[in-house]
C-alpha positions in Angstrom: 45.9 -31.9 -6.3 45.1 -33.4 -9.6 45.4 -31.1 -12.6 41.7 -31.4 -13.4 40.8 -30.3 -9.9 43.3 -27.4 -10.1 41.9 -26.2 -13.4 38.3 -26.4 -12.3 38.4 -25.4 -8.7 37.8 -21.7 -9.3 35.4 -22.1 -12.2 32.0 -20.5 -11.6 29.1 -22.9 -11.7 31.2 -26.0 -11.3 30.0 -28.4 -8.6 31.9 -28.3 -5.3 34.8 -30.8 -5.6 33.9 -32.6 -2.4 30.7 -34.0 -3.9 31.8 -34.2 -7.5 31.1 -37.9 -7.6 27.4 -37.4 -6.8 27.7 -37.9 -3.0 25.4 -36.1 -0.6 25.8 -34.9 3.0 24.6 -37.3 5.7 21.6 -35.0 6.5 20.4 -34.7 2.9 17.9 -37.5 2.8 16.3 -36.3 6.1 16.0 -32.8 4.8 14.3 -34.0 1.6 11.9 -36.1 3.6 11.1 -33.2 5.9 10.3 -30.9 2.9 8.3 -33.7 1.2 6.2 -34.3 4.3 5.8 -30.6 5.1 5.6 -28.7 1.8 5.3 -25.3 3.5 8.3 -25.9 5.8 11.0 -23.2 5.4 14.7 -23.7 4.7 15.4 -22.2 8.1 13.2 -24.8 9.9 14.7 -27.7 8.0 18.2 -26.4 8.8 17.3 -26.2 12.4 16.0 -29.7 12.5 18.9 -31.3 10.7 21.5 -29.1 12.3 22.9 -27.1 9.4 22.6 -23.5 8.1 19.7 -22.2 6.1 21.9 -21.4 3.1 23.3 -24.9 3.0 19.8 -26.3 2.8 19.1 -24.2 -0.2 22.4 -25.2 -1.8 21.4 -28.8 -1.7 17.6 -28.8 -2.0 17.2 -26.3 -4.9 20.7 -26.2 -6.3 21.4 -22.6 -5.3 25.0 -21.6 -6.0 27.2 -20.6 -3.1 28.9 -17.2 -2.9 31.8 -18.4 -5.1 29.4 -19.7 -7.7 29.9 -23.4 -6.8 26.9 -25.7 -7.3 26.5 -28.5 -4.8 23.6 -30.3 -6.4 22.9 -30.1 -10.2 19.8 -32.3 -9.9 18.0 -30.9 -6.9 14.6 -32.3 -5.8 13.0 -28.9 -5.3 13.0 -25.4 -6.9 13.0 -21.8 -5.5 9.2 -21.8 -5.9 9.0 -24.5 -3.2 10.7 -22.1 -0.8 8.7 -18.9 -0.9 9.5 -16.5 1.9 6.9 -17.8 4.3 7.4 -15.8 7.4 9.4 -16.6 10.5 10.3 -20.2 11.2 8.1 -20.1 14.3 5.0 -20.0 12.2 5.9 -22.4 9.3 3.2 -24.8 10.4 0.4 -22.3 10.2 0.6 -21.2 13.8 -0.4 -17.7 14.7 0.9 -15.2 17.3 -0.9 -15.2 20.7 -2.4 -11.8 19.9 -3.8 -12.8 16.5 -7.4 -13.7 17.5 -7.8 -10.5 19.5 -6.5 -8.4 16.6 -9.0 -10.0 14.3 -11.8 -9.4 16.8 -10.8 -5.8 17.2 -10.9 -5.2 13.5 -14.2 -7.1 13.1 -15.9 -5.1 15.9 -14.4 -1.8 14.7 -14.1 -1.9 10.9 -12.6 1.6 10.7 -9.9 0.8 13.3 -6.4 1.5 12.0 -3.5 -0.9 12.1 -1.7 1.7 14.3 -4.5 1.6 16.9 -4.7 -2.2 16.9 -0.9 -2.4 17.5 -1.2 0.2 20.3 -4.0 -1.8 22.1 -2.1 -5.1 21.7 1.3 -3.7 22.5 2.9 -5.0 19.3 4.9 -3.4 16.4 3.0 -1.1 14.1 3.5 -3.3 11.0 2.5 -6.6 12.7 -1.3 -6.1 12.2 -0.8 -5.5 8.4 1.6 -8.4 8.1 -0.8 -10.8 9.8 -4.3 -9.4 9.0 -3.7 -8.5 5.3 -0.9 -10.8 4.3 1.4 -7.9 3.6 5.0 -9.0 3.2 7.6 -7.8 5.7 10.6 -5.8 4.8 12.5 -8.8 3.5 9.5 -10.0 1.4 8.4 -12.8 3.8 4.7 -13.6 3.9 3.5 -14.6 7.4 -0.1 -15.3 6.6 -1.1 -16.6 3.2 -4.8 -16.8 4.1 -5.4 -13.4 5.8 -8.9 -12.4 7.1 -8.7 -8.9 5.7 -7.3 -7.1 2.6 -5.4 -3.9 2.2 -8.6 -2.2 1.3 -9.8 -2.7 4.9 -6.9 -0.6 6.0 -7.0 2.4 3.6 -4.8 4.6 5.7 -1.6 2.9 6.8 0.4 6.0 7.7 0.2 9.6 8.5 -2.0 11.6 6.2 -0.2 14.1 4.0 -1.8 17.5 3.6 -1.2 19.7 0.5 -1.9 23.3 -0.6 -2.8 24.6 2.9 -5.2 21.7 3.7 -5.7 21.1 7.4 -6.9 18.1 9.5 -10.7 18.0 9.9 -10.4 18.8 13.6 -8.1 21.8 13.1 -10.5 24.7 13.4 -12.2 23.3 16.5 -8.8 22.6 18.1 -7.7 26.2 17.5 -10.9 27.4 19.2 -10.4 25.1 22.2 -6.8 26.3 22.6 -7.9 29.9 22.5 -10.3 29.1 25.4 -7.4 27.8 27.4 -7.7 24.1 26.9 -4.4 22.2 27.2 -3.1 20.0 24.4 -3.8 16.6 26.2 -7.5 17.6 26.6 -7.7 18.6 23.0 -6.1 15.4 21.8 -8.5 13.4 24.0 -11.5 15.2 22.6 -10.7 14.1 19.0 -9.4 10.6 19.7 -11.7 7.7 19.0 -11.3 3.9 19.5 -10.5 3.6 15.8 -7.9 6.4 15.7 -5.9 8.1 18.5 -4.8 11.7 18.0 -1.6 12.3 19.8 -0.7 15.3 21.9 2.3 15.9 19.6 0.0 16.0 16.5 -2.2 18.7 18.1 0.8 20.9 19.2 2.6 20.4 15.8 -0.4 21.9 14.0 -1.2 24.6 16.4 2.2 25.9 17.4 4.3 28.1 15.0 7.6 26.8 13.8 7.0 23.0 14.1 8.7 21.2 11.2 8.8 17.8 9.6 12.0 15.8 9.6 12.6 17.1 6.1 12.7 20.7 7.5 9.4 21.8 5.9 7.0 23.6 8.2 4.1 21.5 9.2 1.7 24.4 9.4 2.8 27.8 8.1 -0.6 29.2 9.4 -0.2 28.0 13.0 -1.8 30.6 15.2 0.1 30.1 18.5 3.5 31.2 19.5 5.8 28.8 21.3 5.7 29.6 24.9 8.8 31.4 26.2 10.9 29.5 28.7 9.5 30.1 32.1 11.7 31.7 34.8 10.0 29.7 37.5 8.9 26.1 37.3 5.2 25.4 38.0 5.3 22.0 39.6 1.5 21.9 39.6 1.7 21.5 35.8 4.2 18.6 36.2 2.0 16.9 38.8 -1.1 17.3 36.6 0.6 15.7 33.6 2.1 12.8 35.6 -1.2 12.0 37.3 -3.0 12.0 33.9 -3.5 8.3 33.1 -3.9 9.0 29.4 -0.4 10.5 29.0 2.7 8.4 28.4 6.1 9.5 29.5 6.9 10.6 25.9 3.7 12.8 25.9 4.8 14.4 29.2 8.3 15.2 28.0 6.9 16.7 24.8 4.5 18.9 26.7 7.2 20.0 29.2 9.5 20.9 26.3 6.7 22.9 24.7 5.8 24.7 27.9 9.2 25.1 29.7 12.0 24.4 27.2 14.3 21.5 26.4 16.5 21.9 29.5 13.6 21.5 31.9 12.2 18.6 29.8 15.6 16.9 30.1 15.4 17.2 33.9 11.9 15.9 34.0 12.8 13.0 31.8 15.7 12.0 34.1 13.5 12.3 37.2 10.2 10.8 35.9 10.6 7.5 37.8 11.2 9.3 41.1 8.5 11.8 40.4 6.0 9.1 39.7 6.9 7.3 42.9 6.6 10.5 44.9 3.2 11.2 43.4 1.9 7.7 43.6 -0.3 7.3 46.7 0.3 3.6 46.7 4.0 3.9 47.1 4.6 7.3 48.7 6.0 7.6 52.3 3.8 10.0 54.3 5.6 13.0 55.6 4.2 13.5 59.1 6.0 16.8 59.5 3.8 18.5 57.0 0.8 20.5 58.2 -2.6 20.8 56.8 -5.1 18.1 55.8 -4.6 15.8 52.7 -1.9 17.9 51.1 -0.6 16.8 47.7 3.0 15.4 47.8 5.5 18.2 47.4 7.8 17.7 44.4 9.2 21.2 44.2 12.7 20.2 45.1 12.9 17.5 42.4 13.2 19.8 39.4 15.4 22.9 39.5 15.4 25.8 37.0 18.4 25.9 34.7 19.9 29.0 33.3 
């Protein structure tokens, strides 16, 4: 190694010795042309098309130093501003997800619909509607849609509402009255849910049952009027059947309700057995037991869940 190379090899900011004479990689000209022809093309997409890593594209096209401080190109054709974080490479050409138009239509038809409800109806992540419909950057600062159809003002509530100084949800007093009349939590939740905003079973029970806490450990509602139900000595399989056959309840809702009514041990049993329980109760897949007597009896699931001590 020449003395000059030895002395400068580890100097921060000095050009990588392999290209000290101004040489360029064989893919360089193609990468420059791709970016010139497609100004919005990301470094990731250029790297994919020329067969090199994203970071290497940035080293050469904008002069970004590598992790050791070496500079590969001290006269780059582009700058960092030419490579804003424009979303995932799949959408560099302005393409949209397959659910995009439906999401726009849902919000247009229901101006008060929340991002959470849109995501629930479309089966996508909770942040995706905001990222695509309002242009909100993702967690890494990438922008997926630089010409969004809505703004953040169209989605004023993007998370759970926080209540201070004893404030309660607007449905609280009516929900308490319904529960006192014997209405179960799923029915109460369904009563207050709208196309724009779904009230979950867990939200209702968290506000009405004593002792429910946030992750931080703070009580959700110090004034909650109802005691948690004591663990039952016998399992009422009619309740389990009612919950499983309710088309509006997800498995998570069922487990939460079972835990509230019967305790965590029973809920764990039900969680493990839900697929079999659903199959047993599904008229389309059940095997008819011809040994049973009576007319049109419901399937018997008593033996599926055992009481634990």
